[in-house]
C-alpha positions as CSV (number, residue, x, y, z in Angstrom):
1,M,132.9,94.1,84.3
2,S,130.8,96.7,86.3
3,E,127.6,98.2,85.1
4,I,126.3,101.3,86.0
5,V,122.6,102.9,85.4
6,T,122.3,106.5,86.2
7,F,118.7,108.3,86.5
8,R,118.1,111.4,85.2
9,P,116.6,114.0,88.1
10,D,112.9,113.8,86.5
11,E,113.6,109.9,86.5
12,R,115.1,109.1,89.9
13,P,113.0,106.5,92.0
14,D,112.0,107.4,95.4
15,V,113.5,105.0,97.7
16,E,114.3,104.5,101.5
17,V,118.0,103.8,102.7
18,L,119.0,102.1,106.1
19,V,121.0,104.3,108.3
20,D,122.0,103.1,112.0
21,E,118.5,100.9,111.8
22,V,116.5,103.6,110.9
23,W,114.9,103.8,107.3
24,F,115.1,107.6,105.5
25,T,113.4,108.6,102.3
26,G,115.6,109.5,99.6
27,E,116.0,109.3,95.6
28,L,118.1,106.6,93.8
29,R,120.5,108.4,91.6
30,Q,122.7,105.4,90.6
31,W,123.1,101.7,90.6
32,K,126.8,100.2,90.1
33,Q,127.6,96.8,90.0
34,L,130.9,95.7,91.5
35,S,133.7,93.7,90.6
36,D,132.3,90.7,92.9
37,G,128.7,91.0,91.3
38,S,127.3,93.0,93.9
39,W,125.3,96.4,93.8
40,T,125.7,99.6,95.3
41,G,123.2,102.7,95.0
42,Q,123.9,106.3,95.1
43,V,121.3,108.1,97.0
44,T,120.2,111.5,97.8
45,W,118.4,111.1,101.5
46,R,117.2,113.4,104.0
47,S,118.9,113.1,107.6
48,S,116.7,115.9,108.9
49,A,114.1,118.4,107.7
50,C,116.8,120.6,106.6
51,V,119.9,118.5,105.7
52,N,120.2,116.4,102.3
53,R,123.0,113.9,101.7
54,I,124.4,111.8,98.9
55,D,125.9,108.8,100.0
56,T,126.5,105.4,98.6
57,F,124.8,102.2,100.1
58,P,124.6,98.4,99.7
59,A,121.6,97.3,97.7
60,S,120.7,95.5,101.0
61,S,120.2,99.0,102.7
62,I,118.0,100.5,99.9
63,R,114.1,99.6,99.4
64,E,111.4,100.9,97.4
65,A,109.7,103.7,98.9
66,G,106.1,103.1,100.0
């Protein structure tokens, strides 16, 4: 059984996501455990100064900001 942890907008942790070997800042919106036991995170992140994206990443590509 999968588990989902969703964060309210005012409680979203600051994170960094790894995209093409570069870490970008973002906010973690949700953790989801897959049927194989692995986790993914849905993150709002900034690919440039004016572009926000929402994507899902494996847990290994997400780290706490700082």
